[in-house]
N, C-alpha and C positions, 0 to 999 in steps of 0.2 A: 204863555200862550202866544203863538205867532199871529200877528195882525198884518202881515205883509201881503196877504193875498186878497185884501179888500172885502172880507166878510163883515166887518164892522165899520161904522161911520166915524168920522173925526171926533164927533161929540163923545162917543163911547171911548175912544182912545184917551181923550183928555180926562174923562171920568176915572178910567183905570189908573192913570198916572198919579192923580191926586189921592186916590184911595190907597195906593201903594205907599206913598210918602207919609201919610198920616196914620197908617195902620199900626196898632200896638199888639204884638203877639200874645201878651199876657191877658189881654182883655177878651180874647176869643173864648167862647164857651167850650166846655168839653165836648159838647155835642158836635161842634163844627170840626174838632180835631179828630174825633173818633169816627171811623167810616161807618160803623153800624153797631148797634148794641149787640153784645155777644149772646144775649138771650133770644134774639130774633131768629126764628127758625128759617126764615126766608133768606135765600141767597140774594145779593144785590143784583145779580143778573142770572136769569134762568136760561139754560141752553134750549129748553123746550119752547119758549116764547120769545123769539128774537125780536129785538126792538126794531120797529120800522124806521127807515131812514127819513129824516126830515130836512126840509129846505134850510139852508143856512140863513136865509133872509127871514125866517120865521121869527115873529116877535118873542116867542118863548125862548128860542135859542139865544137871541140877542140879549134877552134879559138875564140869562144865566152866565153870560160871558164874564162879566166883571166879578161875580161871586166865585166862579171857578178859578179865575186868575188870582184872586186874593187867597183862596185856599192853597193853591199851588205854591204861592210865594211863602205863605206861613209855614207850610209843612212840606219840605222837599221829600222826594221819594226815598232818599237814602238815610232818613232819620231812624236811629235805633231806639226802639221803644223799651221802656223798663217793664218787663213782664213778671216782676216778682210777685209772689202771692201776697194777699192783703195781710197787714199786721196792724192790729188795733182798729180794724174797720176802715182802713184807708188803703189806697193803692189798688192795683189790679191792672188788667190789660188796657193799654192806651191811656193810662193816667200818670200823673207826676209823682205818685207815692205820698206817704204821710209827711206831715210837717217836720217831724223829728227824725225822719229817716236820713241816714248818712251812707255814703258810698266809700268803701275801704280803698277803692282804687284811686281816689282823689289825692293829688299831691300838690304841694305848694309850688306855684310857678313864679319864679323871679320876674318874668316878663309881664305878669298881671299888673294892670294900673293900680289895683288896690293892694298890691304886695306889701307886706310889712315884715321886715327882716326879723323882728323880735318873735314872730310867730313860731319860727323854727325852734327857739329855745323855750318858749312858753308851753309848747306841746311836745314833750319828749316821746309820747306814744305814737306820734305821727310817723308812719312808715315812709322811709326814704327810698328813692329809686336804687335798685341794685347797682353796685359798682362793678368795674371790670374784674376785680379780684374775686368778688362773689360769684360772678359767672364762671370764672376760671376754676374755682373750687368745685362747683357742681360738675363741670365737664371733666375735670381731673379725676374725680371719684368714679365717674362712669367709665372712663378710659381704663383705670386700674381694674375695676370689676371685669370689664371685657377681656383684659389681658390675662387675668387669672383663669378665665373660662376658656380662652382660645390658645394661650401660650404662643401667640404670634408676635414676635419681637418687631419685625419689620412694619407690620400694620400699626402697632402701637407707636412706633417712632414717627410714622407718617401722620397719625392723628395728632400727636403732640406738636408736630411742626405746623399743622394747619391751624392750631390755636393762635399762632403768631404772637405769643406773649412770653418771650424768653425771660423777661424780667421777673416772672412769677415761677420760674423753674424750681426754686427752692421749695415751694409748697408741694409740687409734684413729688419731689424727692421725699419730703416728710410724709406725705400721704401714702406713697407706695410702701415705704418701710413700716409705718405704723399699722397699715392694714394687713401686711403680711405677718407681722409679729404675733397676731392673734389667730394665725392659721397653721397649717401643717408645714412640715419641712419642704415639701414640694413647692409651695408658694414662696417660702423664704428664699429658696434657691433661684426660683424664677425672678424674684425681685432683685437679687444680687446680679443676675445675668443681665437684666434690663438696665440696671444702673451702669454697668460696664459698657453696654451698647450705646447708651445716651451720652456718655462722657465725651465732651468736645464736639462730637458730630451734631448733637441736638441741643444740649445744655452746656453752658459755660462752666468751667471748673469752680468759679466763685459761687455758683448756685448750689453745687453739691456741698461746698463748705458751709454755706449758710443753712442749707436744709438739715445737715447733720447737727449743726449748732442748735437749731430749733428743737430737734429731737432730744438732745441731751438736756436742754433747758426744761422740756416738758416731761422728763422722766418721772417726776413726782406725780404728775397727773396720769400718765400712762399706766403706772403700777397699780392704780385702783382697779382697772379693768383687766390688766395683764400681769398676773403675779410674778412671772419670771422675766419682767422687763429688763432687769439689770443684766442677766445672762444673755438674753437674746439681742438686746441693743449693743452690748459689748461685742458680740460676735459680728454684728453688722458693721460696726466701726472697724474692727480688725480686718474683716473681709475687704472693706473699702481701702484700707491702707495697703493690704496685700495686692489688691488689684490696681494700685497706683491712682486711685480716685481721690483719696485724702492724703495729705503729707503727714509723716509721723509727728511733726511738730504740732499738729492739731490737738493732740492729747494735752500737752502742757499748757498751751495757750488757753484752751477751754477751761482747764482746771483752775486757772487764776481768776476766771470770770464768774465762777459758781460758788455758792455758799458751801462751807466745808462739810456740813451735815446733810447736803442734798443727795438725792439718788443719782443725779448726774455725775457727781464726783465718784460715787461707787462704780458707776458704769465705766468711767475712764480708767480708774485704777484696775478694775478687772480686765479691761482690754489690754492694758500694758503688762500686767504681771501674769495673768493666767493664759493669755493667748499669744501676744506678740513676743514675749520673753521665752516662750517654750522652744525647745529644739525642734527643728523642722516645722516651724509654725506655719509656713506658707502651705505646705502640703496638707497639714492637718486642717487648717481653716478652709482650704479649698474644698475639702471633703466633709466639712462639718454637717452639711445637710444632704449628703449623698452625691453631690456633684451633678452637673447638668445632664450628662449622658453616661455617668459612671465610667468616665474615661480613665484609663490607667496611665502611669508615666510612660510605660513602654509604647502605648498607643500614640501618645503625643510625640514621642521620639520618632516613631515610624512615619507619622504624618509630616514632621519637619524634614526628615530625610527625603521623603517622596517629593515634596513640593520644591525642595532645593535642586533635586535632580531634574525635575521638569523645567525649572527656571534656567538651569545651565543650557538646556537644549533650546528653549523658546526665547529666553531673555525678556519675558513679559513681566515687567515689574508690577503692573496693576494686579495681575493675577496672583503674584507672589504676596503682595500686600493684603489682598483679600484673604488669602490662606492664613496669613499671620493673624489677621483680625478674627477669622472664624475659629481659630484655636482657643481664644478666650482664656489664655493663660499668661497674662502680662508678666507675672512673677517668674515665669519659666523661659522668658525670651533669651536669657543668657545661653540656653541650649542651642538656639538658632545661630547665635554668634559663633559659638564653639564649633558646631558642625559645619557652618559655612567656611570657617577658617581652615579646618582640617581638609575639607574638600578642595579648597584653593591650594593647599600645600601638596596634596596628592596629585591633583591635575592642574599643572601650571597654566594650561590654556584656559582654564575656567577662573583663574585668579582675578582678572580684570572685571568680568561681569559680576562676580560675587562681591568684590569690594565695592563696586558701584551700588549694588543692592543694599549693602550694609550702610553705606554713606547716606543714601537717600532715605533709608528707613530711620536713621538717626535724625536727619534734618526734618522729616515729615512727622516725627513724633511716634512712629510705630514701635520703635525700640528706644527706651530712654537711656540716658547716659550711665546710670548705675548698672543696668542690665548689660550694656555694652562693655563696661569695664570688667564686670564679673565674668563675662564670656572670655575675654582675653586673659583674665587672671587664672581661670580654670585651665586654659591651655598652657600657660606658663608653668603651672604646677605639674602638669603631665608631660612636659616636653621631653623629658628623659625617656619615658616609656615610648613616646611617639617616635623617638629617634631609631627605635628598633625597626620600624617599618618605613620611615621617611628619612633617608640620608640627609644630614645637615639640617634637620628640623629646627634646631635652635637658631641657626643663621637665617633661615627663611622666615621664621616667626619674627625675628628682629626687624627684617625688612618690611613686613606687613605692618608692624606697630609703628615704624617710622613714617610710612606712607599715610596711615590713618591719622597720626598726630599732626602731620604737616597739612593735611586737608581739613583739620579742625573738628573731626567727629570722634576723637578718642582723647581722653585725658590720661596721659602717660604717668603723671605724678602720683596717681592713685594706685598704680600697679607695682608689683615687685620688680626689682631690677633683673634684667635678663642680659647677662654678659656671656660672651663666647668663652668657653672654658679653655685654659691654656693647654698647650700641646703635651706638657709633662703628664697630664692625666689620661692621655689617650689609651695607654696600655691598660691602666686600671679600668677604664670605662669599657674597653673591649672585653676584658675578663668578666666584668659585672654583667654586661649584656649577654655574653655567652652563657654565664651561669643562670641568668633569669630564664633563658629559653629551656635549658636542661631541667631547671627546677620545675617549670610548669608541666613538662611531660612526666617527670618523676611523681609529682603530686597527683596528676590525673590518673596515672597508672595505679597508684596506691589506692585511690578512691574506688577503683574497680576490683583490685585484688585483695586489699587489706593486709598485704605482706610487709610488715615493719622491717624485717631483716633485709629484704630487698632494697628498701629505702635507705637503710644504713649503708649497705654495700655501694649503692649508686652515689650517695653523698661523699663517701670516702674517695671515690674516683674523681668526682666533680670538684671537690674541695679538699684536695690531698693535704694542703698546708693548714687545714682547720682555721681558715681566715675568719676573724670575728665579723667583719663587714658582710661576708658572704652568708655566714650563719644568720645574721639579722635579716638579710634579704630573703632567706628561705622561710624564716618565721613569718615575715610580712606576707609573702606570697601564699603560704599555706593557709593562713587565717583569712586572707582576702578571698581566695577561691572557695573556702568552706562557707563563708558568710553568704555567698551567692547560691548556695545549694541547700539541700534539706538537712534535717536534724541528724540523719545518719552520718553524713559527711562531716558535720560539725563535731559530732562525738569522736569520729575517727581522727580528726585533726588534733583534738585535745589529747587523745591517747598517744598519738605519734609524738606530739610535743613533749610529753612526759617521758617517753621512751628513748628520745634521742640524746638526753643528758647533755644538752648544750650548756655552756657556762651561763650563769644567770645574767651577766652583763650583756651578752649577745641577745638573750631573749628580751631584756629591757630595751635594747636598741631597736629590736624588731617592733615592739609595741609602740615605742615613740614614733617610729615611721608610720605605723598604722594610724595613730591619732593625728599626726600632722596631715595625712591625706584623707581624714574622715569627712571633711567638707565635700570633697568630690565623690567619695563613696556614698555619701548620703543621698546624692541625686539618683543613684540606682538602687540604693537600699535604704528606705525610709527609717528602718529600725536599727541603724548602724550603732547608735549609742548603746542600746540594749544588748546587741550582739557583742560589741567590744567589751562592755562591762562584764558580761558573762564569761567570755574567753579569759579575761584578766583574772576574774575571781576563781575560775577553774584552775588557772596556772598557779595561783597561791595555794588552793586546796590540794593540788597535786604535788606541792613542794617544788615546783619548777621555779617559782619566785618566792622570796620571803616577803612578809608584810612591809618591811622597810623599803623594799624596792618600789612600792607604790608611791612613797614620798619622793623618791628619785625621779620617777616618771612625772610626778606633779610639778617638780621644779622646771621641767622642760616644756610644760603646757601653759603658755602665757595667757593671762586674762581670766578673770573670774567667770565670765560668761561664755568662755570658749567650749567647744565640744570636748576637748581633753579634760577640762575640769569637771564637766558633767559626767563623763565616763568614770572618772575616779570617784566622784561622789556616789554614783550608783554602785560601783564595785565595793566600796566600803560598807554601804548599806546592805548589800547581799551577804557580805562576810560576817556582819554583826547579827544577822538574823538567827533565830533559834534553829538548831539542827542545820546550820548552814552547810556543813560538809555534805550531808546526805542530799539536801535539796539541790545543791550545785552539781553534785555528781550525776544526778538523775534529770537534770534540766533538759537534756536532749535524748533521754531514753536510757542512758548509761551503757556501759559495757563496750562501747566502741564497735567498729566494723558493723556487721549485720546482726550482732548478738544483742539480745534484750538486756536491760539493766539488771544487775544482781540485787537481791534482797540482802540485808545485812546479816541475817541469820545464816543464809547460804554461804556468804563470804567467810563467816566465822567457822562454819563447818569445813570449808575447803582449806582454810589456814590450819585447822586442827589436823586434818588428814595429811596435809603437806608436811607438817612437822613430825607426825608419827612415822610417815614413810622415810623421811630423812634419818630419824633417830634409829630406825631399825636397819640402817645400812644403806640408805640412798645416797646418790651423788650430790655433792654440793652445787655443781653447775646446774643440775636438773631442778634442784630446789629453787635456785635463783630465777631460773627461766619460768617456773610456775608462778613465782611471786610477780614477775613482770607481766605475765599474761592476765593476772587479775585486773590490771589497769587501775588500781586503787592505791596509789602511793600515799595518799593522805590517811589511809587506814593501816599503815604498816606498824603503828604503835600496838595494834592487836597482835602482830607477829612477835614483837618484843615482849609483850605481857605473857602470852602463852608459852614462849620459849623459856622465860625466867621462871614461871610457875612450875613448868615441867622439870626444869633443872633442879629447883629447890626440892620438889617432891621426890624425884628419883635419884638425886645426887649424881646426875650424869651430865658431864660438861660437853657432850657432843653438840648440843644445840647452842652452847656458848660460842663454839667455833663458827657456827652458821651466822650468828649475829656479827661476829668479827668480820667475816668475809663480806657480809651485806653492807656493813658500815664502810669498809675500806673501798668497796667498789662503787659507793655512792647510792646504792639501792635503798638503804635506810638512812635518813638524814638525822642530824643531831636533834632536831626538833621532835622527830618521831621517837627517838630514843628517850628523850626527857619525858614525853607523854607516856610511853610504855612503862618506864621505871616508876613514874608517878602513880599510875593506875595500880601497879603491884603494891606500892606503899599504902595506898588507900584500902587495899583488901588484905593487909597483913594479919589483922586480927582474926579474920575468918580462916586464913591459911594456917595460922598457928594452932587452930583446933585439930588439924590433921597432922601438921608438922610442927612439933613443939619448938624446935630451934630455927623456925623460919625467919625470925627477925635477925638473928645473928648471921645466918647465911646471906640474907639479903644485904645486910650492912657490908659484908665482905665483897659482894658483887658490885655494890655501889662504888667502893673504893677502887676496885679493879677497872670499872668503867671510866672513872675519872682519870686514872693513870693512862688508859688507852685513848683518852680524848673523846669518849662517847658522851660524857656528861660534863657540864660546866662545874667548876670548883665550888660554886655556891649552892649546888643541889644538896638538900638535906631532907631525907625521907621522913624524919621524925616530926616535921612541921608541914606536912603536905597540906595544901589548901587548893589543890587543883580542882577546878569545876569539871564535871563530866561534859563531854562534847559529843555531838552527833548521836546522842541517845545511847552511848556505850557506858558500861559500869565496870 
């Protein structure tokens, strides 16, 4: 109460001071602390009967001054009253509560004069104040929930920055991944995208490493609520490696820190063996949850091409870097390097700005060193084809590599050597280049017309000397163009390959060239391994190649984990399958050209009619042409069988002459002859029921076939154990 205006005497001032000093708040009765009994129906002050003003000098007013002052001192206006309901008959509005009541919000204060340090250990149930990490965990959970609801990457990044606790970033990584693991593929993909966006810009790489380490360690706990923890977490780790968030060494280092029987070890093993070791694993892992916007490889290439063209015009590096970041395909940055270099080689005036862009991208970390080296490596592999469009492409690329290495943003030691070819090969190179151009037009025309004879005629003119190297180039070009087209063209390519009768060594060389360039082909054709394996298996089935040629190809494909070895493994698996011949023949629809695939019964009928027509006076050339048009050289053993059976039954050797012509012209191979004779040997008992001397006749034909070189000297029909193939008997 203010006494400065002279409303009280000095005597009352002194009385107030002494009362204040000696007052004990605990001695004040509840009646003085409580303004009014809650049961009183009357208001302390009625608006209908206003209190009349009284003189300050009134004895009554003066007598109340000290009491009011004491009350105001004891109970300030901002005191919070405990209004909890009564428990055990105590407490209530305006009271101190019961004697045994406790307040859960009370905490031990080290600054309290009565503080005892042992109280913290004596009372383990005492709640401690929340730490910074506890607060961070609550906020992180809310941020993740909001992100899954809004899919707003930028807003989530800003919210995480506002927490200003980068040292707890590992928990956010763990929480984001663990929450998405129990949701749909959409949320998993969203989590992977957010991790890529947070990397470096918001969270330090060490926080990602620590966060994934915590996830692996807690795999045993996660699997209780998420049964497919091993598969999902393995995919997340593989995705982080592909996105360059985690180093590949993470797997081995973590494996040494975990118990051998833990789920974490299973996660790491599955990551390494099932995902990262698979061919084209980057493309597969990127699409494991559907992709962010279902973007295709062609879409990404188009975007890269567009922003590089815009950069050449504007030279705006910030915009270019923004475009690189928005692509969100760090594993595909080698395509940026490759396309930028090709553009620099084609437009020499754009060389300087494009090299500056690549240099700064490497220095700022937008493109890492491995992607940079891979981009240059891809260009080295295709420099010969590039020379068709860019004169002196090899020399220009050598200059670009030297400049990049001198400026320190390219490690040349990790690349293949690129030496300028000597002058003596100029004529051969010119011939090869010219042949490649002609070959492409020949093949494209064949895909439109399906005319095999026209292809033969054009090849005789383009390769009049039957050069083995040019034959190999044709094989490579034919299959490369077919792999980029539909099944119709793939079938046509296989039919053409079996009809050209190239030497087997030339075809082997062509397939070796295909396998060597498979890494580059895989960037445009994700299923290159499957396509090459099918073409190779088809070549074996069509008798274009012998099974032993696969081993020859294998010796030239170095490395057990290379694409070449995977192609050979898949090829052998296809050939070992039951009814392999029929399956492989019909893999692309069969029949070649625009014709649907034949059924085996139809083929048998056609072969029977072909032989009947020839036996009744047909021309041998026409019979051979019909056999070629069947497009089934792997089934020529049926021709041998039917011809032999007819010859034995009718004792007419006209069909024997057809077999002789077919073998000498290479239309029927020794392998097909052996199969055909073997099938007849298996059915001799049935044949002898109609032709009693069938065995004697067959024995004479076997000896004649051996003399003519159709059969191997070891062939013995009396001990045939040939298993039936392709469903034939």
